C-alpha positions in Angstrom: 145.5 114.8 19.9 146.4 110.8 19.2 145.6 109.6 16.0 143.3 106.8 17.3 141.8 109.3 19.5 140.8 111.1 16.5 139.8 108.2 14.8 137.1 107.0 17.2 135.7 111.0 17.6 133.1 110.7 14.8 131.3 108.0 15.9 131.1 109.3 19.8 128.1 111.4 20.8 129.1 115.0 20.6 132.3 114.4 19.8 133.4 118.4 21.2 133.2 116.8 25.0 136.8 115.6 24.5 138.2 117.7 21.8 139.4 120.5 24.3 140.5 123.4 21.6 138.0 126.1 23.4 138.9 129.8 23.7 139.7 130.9 26.5 141.5 127.7 28.0 144.6 127.9 29.6 147.4 125.5 27.6 150.9 126.2 28.7 154.9 125.2 27.7 155.3 121.8 29.3 159.3 122.8 29.9 158.6 125.6 32.2 156.2 124.5 34.5 156.9 122.0 37.7 153.3 120.7 39.0 150.5 119.2 37.4 146.9 119.7 38.0 144.1 117.0 36.5 141.1 119.1 37.7 138.7 116.5 37.4 134.5 116.6 37.2 132.9 113.2 38.0 130.0 113.8 35.4 129.5 115.1 31.7 131.4 118.0 30.2 127.8 119.6 29.5 127.2 119.2 33.4 131.1 120.0 34.2 131.6 123.3 32.3 128.7 125.1 34.2 129.9 124.3 37.3 131.5 128.0 38.7 133.4 126.7 41.2 135.7 124.6 38.5 136.3 127.7 36.7 137.6 129.5 40.0 140.2 126.8 40.6 140.8 126.2 37.3 142.2 130.0 37.4 143.5 130.1 40.8 145.6 127.1 40.2 146.4 128.7 36.3 147.7 131.8 37.8 150.5 130.1 39.3 153.2 129.9 37.0 154.7 127.2 37.4 151.3 125.0 38.1 149.4 123.6 35.6 145.6 123.1 35.8 143.5 121.6 33.2 140.2 119.7 32.9 139.0 116.1 32.9 135.1 115.1 32.5 133.6 111.8 32.7 133.1 110.1 29.1 129.7 109.3 28.0 129.0 105.8 28.0 129.6 105.5 24.1 132.8 107.3 24.6 134.1 104.9 27.2 133.2 101.9 25.5 135.8 103.2 22.4 138.3 104.5 24.9 138.6 101.3 26.6 138.2 99.2 23.3 141.3 101.2 21.6 143.3 100.6 25.1 143.5 104.7 25.4 143.4 105.9 28.6 141.7 108.8 30.0 143.3 112.0 29.6 143.1 116.0 29.7 141.9 118.4 27.2 143.8 120.9 27.2 146.5 118.4 26.4 145.6 115.2 25.8 148.2 113.7 28.3 147.2 110.3 30.3 146.8 111.7 33.6 148.5 109.1 35.0 150.9 111.5 34.1 149.7 114.2 36.6 151.0 114.9 39.6 147.3 115.8 40.9 144.3 114.0 40.6 141.9 116.2 41.8 137.8 115.8 41.5 134.8 118.0 43.0 132.1 116.2 44.5 129.2 117.7 44.0 126.5 114.6 44.7 126.8 111.4 46.1 125.6 109.7 43.0 128.8 110.6 41.3 131.0 108.4 43.1 130.8 105.7 40.7 132.5 108.0 37.9 135.1 108.8 40.1 136.2 105.6 40.7 135.3 104.3 36.9 137.6 107.5 35.8 140.6 106.4 37.7 140.7 102.9 36.3 139.5 104.1 32.8 143.3 106.6 33.8 145.2 103.2 34.8 145.7 104.4 38.2 144.6 102.4 41.3 141.1 102.7 42.3 142.4 102.2 45.8 144.8 105.1 47.9 146.8 102.0 50.0 147.7 100.8 46.0 149.3 104.1 45.1 153.3 104.7 45.3 155.5 107.5 44.6 155.0 111.1 44.7 152.8 111.1 41.5 149.0 110.4 41.3 148.5 112.3 44.2 144.0 111.8 44.5 142.6 114.8 46.0 139.2 115.7 46.8 136.8 118.4 47.9 133.3 120.0 47.1 130.0 119.9 49.2 129.8 116.1 49.8 133.4 116.2 51.3 131.8 117.3 54.6 131.2 113.9 54.9 134.5 112.1 53.7 134.1 108.7 54.5 132.5 106.8 52.4 134.7 108.0 49.3 138.2 107.6 52.6 139.8 104.7 50.9 140.0 105.4 47.1 140.8 109.8 48.4 144.5 110.8 49.8 143.6 114.4 50.3 140.4 115.8 51.3 140.2 119.8 50.7 137.6 120.9 53.0 135.8 124.3 52.7 136.6 126.3 50.3 139.5 125.8 48.1 141.2 128.7 46.0 144.3 128.8 48.8 144.1 125.6 50.1 145.0 124.0 46.6 147.4 126.2 45.6 149.5 125.5 49.7 149.1 121.9 48.8 150.6 122.1 45.7 153.8 124.5 46.6 154.6 121.9 49.5 153.9 118.7 47.0 157.2 120.7 44.5 159.1 121.3 47.8 159.0 118.0 49.2 159.4 116.3 45.7 162.7 118.0 45.5 163.9 117.7 48.8 163.3 113.6 47.7 160.4 112.7 50.6 157.9 109.9 50.2 154.5 109.9 49.9 153.8 108.6 53.0 155.7 111.8 54.4 154.3 114.0 52.0 150.6 113.4 53.3 151.9 113.9 57.1 153.0 117.0 56.5 150.2 117.8 54.5 147.8 117.4 57.2 149.3 120.4 59.4 147.4 122.1 56.2 144.2 124.4 57.5 141.0 122.5 56.0 143.1 119.4 55.1 141.8 116.1 55.4 144.1 112.8 55.2 142.5 109.4 55.5 144.9 107.3 55.9 146.3 109.0 58.8 142.7 108.1 61.0 141.5 104.7 62.7 137.7 104.4 63.1 136.1 101.8 64.7 133.1 100.7 65.5 130.3 99.4 68.1 128.2 95.9 68.3 125.3 97.9 66.5 127.5 99.4 63.5 127.5 103.1 65.5 130.9 104.3 65.2 133.0 103.8 68.6 135.8 106.3 68.4 137.7 108.7 65.5 141.2 108.4 66.1 144.6 110.3 64.4 147.0 107.9 64.0 149.9 110.0 64.1 151.0 113.9 65.6 150.1 115.7 62.7 146.8 114.1 62.5 144.3 117.0 63.7 141.4 115.6 66.4 139.5 118.5 65.3 139.7 119.9 61.3 138.1 123.4 60.7 137.0 124.0 57.1 138.6 126.8 54.9 136.8 130.0 54.0 137.8 133.4 52.6 137.1 135.4 55.0 137.7 138.6 52.7 135.0 137.7 49.9 136.0 141.1 47.7 139.2 140.4 46.6 139.2 136.0 46.7 140.3 135.3 43.5 137.3 135.1 40.4 138.4 134.9 37.1 137.7 137.7 34.6 137.1 135.1 31.6 135.5 131.8 31.4 136.5 129.2 28.4 134.1 129.2 25.9 132.7 125.6 24.9 132.0 124.5 21.5 129.4 121.6 23.0 126.0 123.4 25.0 126.1 123.3 27.9 123.3 123.3 31.2 124.4 126.7 32.1 125.4 128.4 29.0 125.7 132.2 30.5 128.3 134.0 32.7 127.6 133.4 36.3 128.2 136.6 38.8 128.7 134.7 42.7 127.6 138.0 44.5 127.2 136.4 47.9 128.8 133.4 49.2 127.1 132.1 52.2 122.8 132.2 53.0 121.3 134.6 56.0 118.3 132.4 56.2 118.8 128.9 58.4 116.2 126.6 56.4 116.7 123.5 58.8 117.3 121.0 55.9 119.9 122.9 53.6 123.3 122.1 54.0 124.8 124.9 51.8 123.0 127.2 53.8 125.0 125.7 57.2 128.4 124.7 55.6 129.0 127.8 53.7 128.2 130.1 56.1 129.0 133.4 57.2 127.1 135.0 54.6 129.6 137.2 53.0 128.7 139.6 49.3 130.5 141.4 47.0 130.2 145.3 45.7 128.0 146.2 43.5 130.9 148.5 41.9 133.7 145.3 41.3 130.4 142.7 40.3 129.5 145.2 37.9 133.1 145.5 36.5 133.8 142.0 36.6 130.7 141.2 34.7 131.5 143.8 31.7 135.2 142.0 31.5 133.3 138.1 31.3 131.0 139.2 28.5 133.9 141.2 26.2 136.2 138.2 27.0 133.4 135.2 26.4 130.7 136.9 24.0 127.6 135.8 26.4 124.3 137.2 26.3 123.2 136.2 29.6 124.2 136.8 32.7 123.0 135.2 36.2 123.6 136.9 39.6 124.3 133.3 41.7 124.0 132.8 45.0 122.0 130.8 47.6 119.2 133.5 48.0 120.1 136.5 45.2 117.5 138.4 46.6 119.1 138.3 50.4 121.7 139.8 48.4 121.7 143.8 49.9 123.6 145.7 46.9 120.9 143.4 44.2 118.6 146.4 43.1 122.3 148.6 42.5 124.0 146.5 40.7 120.7 145.5 38.8 120.8 149.3 38.0 124.7 149.0 37.4 124.2 146.5 34.8 121.2 147.5 33.2 123.5 151.4 32.2 125.0 149.0 29.5 123.5 145.3 29.2 119.9 146.7 27.9 122.1 148.5 24.9 123.8 145.4 24.3 120.6 143.4 24.4 122.4 141.1 26.9 119.2 139.9 29.9 119.3 139.6 33.1 118.8 136.1 35.2 118.8 136.0 39.0 117.8 132.8 40.4 117.1 131.3 43.9 114.9 134.0 44.5 112.4 133.8 47.7 108.9 134.5 47.5 109.1 136.8 50.1 111.4 139.7 49.0 110.7 139.4 45.5 110.0 143.1 44.8 107.9 144.7 41.9 110.8 146.8 41.5 113.4 143.9 40.6 110.6 141.7 38.3 110.7 144.8 35.9 114.4 145.0 36.2 114.5 141.3 35.8 112.6 141.4 32.8 113.8 145.0 30.6 115.6 142.9 28.1 114.2 139.8 27.6 111.6 137.8 30.0 113.8 134.7 32.0 111.7 132.1 33.5 110.6 132.5 37.6 111.3 129.7 39.9 110.6 129.4 44.0 111.2 126.8 46.6 108.6 127.1 49.1 109.5 123.3 49.5 106.3 122.6 52.4 102.7 123.0 50.9 101.5 123.3 54.1 102.2 127.0 56.6 103.1 123.9 59.7 105.8 122.2 57.6 107.4 125.5 56.0 107.9 127.0 59.7 109.1 123.6 60.9 111.5 123.4 58.3 112.6 127.4 59.1 111.3 128.4 55.6 109.8 131.7 57.3 108.1 131.7 53.7 104.4 132.8 54.2 100.9 131.4 51.4 100.2 135.5 51.5 104.2 135.7 50.3 104.1 132.6 47.8 100.6 134.2 46.3 101.2 138.0 46.5 104.5 137.5 44.3 102.4 135.0 41.5 99.8 137.9 41.1 102.5 141.0 40.3 104.6 138.2 38.3 101.0 137.4 36.0 100.6 141.5 35.9 104.1 141.7 34.2 103.2 139.3 31.6 104.5 136.3 33.3 102.2 132.9 32.6 104.9 130.2 34.2 105.7 129.2 37.7 108.1 126.7 38.6 107.8 125.3 42.0 110.0 123.4 44.4 108.7 121.2 47.0 109.8 118.4 49.0 108.0 115.1 50.5 109.1 113.2 53.2 110.4 116.3 55.6 110.3 115.6 59.4 107.0 116.2 61.0 105.3 115.9 57.5 101.2 114.0 57.7 99.9 113.4 54.5 97.5 117.1 54.8 101.3 118.7 54.8 101.7 116.2 51.5 98.5 117.6 50.2 98.6 120.9 50.6 101.0 120.9 47.5 99.1 120.4 44.7 96.2 122.5 47.1 99.2 125.6 46.5 100.1 125.1 42.7 96.0 125.0 42.1 95.9 128.5 44.5 98.5 130.3 42.4 96.9 129.1 39.2 93.1 130.8 40.7 95.1 133.4 41.2 96.3 133.9 37.0 92.5 133.7 36.2 91.9 136.2 39.4 93.9 139.1 38.3 92.6 141.5 36.0 95.6 142.3 34.2 97.2 139.0 33.2 98.0 138.1 29.6 95.1 138.1 28.1 94.5 134.9 25.3 96.8 133.0 27.3 97.0 130.0 29.8 99.0 129.8 32.5 100.8 126.5 34.1 102.2 126.3 37.4 105.1 123.1 37.4 105.6 121.5 40.8 108.8 119.5 40.8 108.4 117.3 44.1 112.1 115.8 45.4 112.2 113.5 48.4 114.1 114.9 51.3 117.4 113.7 52.1 119.0 114.0 55.7 122.4 115.8 55.3 125.6 116.4 57.7 125.7 119.5 59.2 121.8 120.8 59.3 119.7 120.3 62.0 117.4 117.2 60.5 121.1 115.6 60.4 119.7 113.3 62.7 116.4 112.3 61.6 115.2 109.2 59.5 114.6 109.4 55.9 111.2 108.2 55.1 111.6 104.4 53.2 110.6 103.8 49.4 107.1 102.6 50.4 106.4 106.3 52.1 107.6 108.0 49.3 105.9 106.2 46.7 102.7 106.7 48.4 103.2 110.8 48.4 104.1 110.8 45.4 101.0 108.7 44.1 98.9 110.9 46.6 100.1 114.3 44.8 99.0 113.0 41.2 95.6 111.9 42.5 95.4 115.4 44.1 95.5 117.8 40.8 92.9 118.1 38.6 93.5 120.5 36.5 96.3 120.1 33.2 97.4 123.7 34.1 99.3 122.4 36.7 102.7 120.1 35.9 104.3 117.6 38.0 107.8 115.6 38.2 109.1 113.4 41.2 112.6 112.8 41.4 112.9 108.6 41.4 112.4 107.5 46.1 115.3 104.9 45.3 117.7 106.7 44.1 116.8 109.4 47.1 117.4 106.7 49.1 120.9 105.6 47.9 121.7 109.0 48.3 121.1 109.6 51.6 123.1 106.3 52.4 126.0 108.1 51.0 125.1 111.8 52.4 125.5 109.9 56.2 127.6 106.8 55.3 130.8 105.3 57.4 133.8 103.7 55.8 132.2 100.7 55.1 130.8 101.5 52.5 133.4 101.5 50.6 133.6 98.2 50.2 130.1 98.7 48.8 130.6 101.1 46.3 133.6 99.1 44.7 131.6 96.0 44.5 128.5 98.0 42.6 131.3 99.8 40.6 133.0 96.5 39.3 129.2 95.2 38.4 128.7 97.9 35.9 127.5 101.0 38.4 128.3 104.4 36.9 126.4 107.6 36.1 124.0 107.1 38.7 122.1 110.4 38.9 121.0 109.6 35.4 117.9 107.5 35.6 119.0 105.5 32.1 121.9 104.2 34.4 121.0 103.6 37.7 120.9 100.0 38.6 118.9 99.4 41.8 119.3 95.4 42.1 122.9 95.8 41.3 123.3 98.7 44.1 120.9 95.7 46.7 123.5 93.0 46.0 126.5 95.4 46.7 124.7 96.0 50.2 123.8 92.3 51.0 127.7 91.1 49.8 128.9 93.6 52.2 126.2 92.8 55.2 125.4 96.2 54.9 121.9 97.6 54.6 120.5 100.6 53.0 117.7 101.2 56.2 120.9 101.4 58.6 122.0 104.2 57.2 118.9 106.2 55.7 115.8 105.3 57.8 117.2 105.2 60.9 116.8 108.0 63.6 119.8 109.1 65.1 120.3 110.5 68.7 122.3 113.0 69.7 124.7 110.8 72.0 125.9 108.9 68.8 129.3 109.9 67.4 128.5 110.8 63.7 131.0 109.4 61.2 131.9 112.9 59.9 132.3 114.7 63.8 136.0 115.0 63.4 134.7 118.2 60.9 133.9 121.6 62.5 132.2 123.8 60.2 132.3 126.9 62.5 128.6 126.2 62.8 127.7 124.8 66.4 126.7 120.7 67.2 124.9 123.2 70.0 123.1 125.1 67.8 121.7 123.0 65.2 120.3 120.7 68.0 118.3 123.9 69.3 116.6 124.1 65.7 116.2 120.5 65.5 114.8 120.7 68.5 112.2 123.8 67.3 111.3 122.0 64.1 109.4 119.8 65.9 107.3 122.7 67.9 107.0 124.5 64.5 109.0 127.2 65.6 111.2 129.8 63.4 114.1 131.3 64.0 114.8 134.8 62.6 116.9 135.4 59.7 120.1 136.7 60.5 119.6 140.1 59.3 116.8 140.6 61.5 118.5 138.8 64.6 121.4 136.8 65.6 120.7 133.5 66.2 124.3 132.5 67.7 125.0 129.8 65.5 129.0 130.4 65.8 130.2 131.0 62.4 131.5 134.2 63.8 134.5 132.8 65.1 135.7 132.0 61.4 135.5 135.9 60.7 137.9 136.5 63.7 135.0 136.5 65.7 132.6 139.0 64.8 129.2 138.1 62.8 130.2 139.4 59.0 126.3 139.8 58.9 125.2 141.2 62.0 128.6 142.6 63.4 127.4 140.5 66.7 130.6 139.0 68.8 
């Protein structure tokens, strides 16, 4: 650590964010490696260190003797100010070396509102923000994560996008880089060759043109190496796919400070608003025996006293009961608790409830998403009101007094009656508590409802839908508050102007790069944090560049329109998406994958046979 850095650490909030040196980090001899990879998370240390994907890729890259992957997080505003004042460039935690010296600068893009942080981190490192300004075989900027499924809004700033699951893809990119660098290849030659790797998108190798109405008219490769369609990468053998058996134990408390056990990847449900449920298809699980062994190693190697079973829908994991039994054989003796997030109200059994609370009670969270049955059917949630209420009854009988529910407003086909059904459902759950003869005596109940605004996302059946305007969202938020008549229901909601901007960048095109750059230059960073969000600066950035949020967020798109992400193939067909969108308009549901194959097309990613139903 430099002396200048040591001097400023005691003058900033949470200095251990920037020290490194944690138990479990990987440190290598720089004389014995030939490729350096800075894995950047464009948010604070506490959030980035909670991200399982970063832990997996950090370990997967460091498994290779000649590659050294180090962590980089966005410094908070106080630390950034000190670094700029003292001319300290952005550095990696393990070595404290400036990341400008690294071969690869990798960003995981988990949410659209981190884009300005990516630009800010490049600038703080002294790396040119625009890809066209970076020269030579160094400072190759790679980006992946959920937002990479529509990479176009940040295409001007990124050299390579990793589309899909990156455990082996990033290693392939590094190996190609090492070979071509040693052969004396240029940056441009490397990027063209890299475009041949499955799952890799190099935006500089494509031309985009627009119609007079602002929609995309064509998207064309500029060289033979660039593919017309880029198919996402997946780990077909998920049982043996790399997963770390140790984790870095942070000095600072993080958002999720525990062992995270990924039991299943993908989802069987097909909720029509959910991008993750589509882009991570097909669903793939690991065996209870393998997961139990891994959990023991992780607890032994980290000292954590909580295990979280992670997936998009944990109670849909077929081995959940067997796995809980295996885990409880040893976790009870060691006072290690189990947490099962992402539960569904329609298959959360009393037996599972008892297992979860054997060591200590953790909070219960469910996501009905909509208050009325008609709207739950329209979004294909496949959860009934009786499912929700009966789960609440079981929870109260087991001693729980608090339940958190997640909802959305602004969903396609929504009416004000659907909105009013949200607080009405919360009230029914409160009533269930007081009607339950087995409820905890002498205690009160709290039903917490968190309401977000619907954001249409690429590669979902609702990708063509218009988002509600800010005025419409504000009216619905106000109506929910008016309908709550008891302090036993607590209510929170997300800022609507932030949701609109999220929708803009979720479905935007390359022209948004100019808006993003403009907003960042005028002080926008940490946009997902309410205290930092500068709505007026963003509005001005759109005005300066002749674009509007309404064009991207509040406009319904036709099936004939070329979407900015149309060149990416996630396996799930567009025909399936259109069919699901039409069923939503009729409030008709589609069975989950365990019940019946709906022919989404993802089977081709597994060699033609669906990993869930075994259908061709």
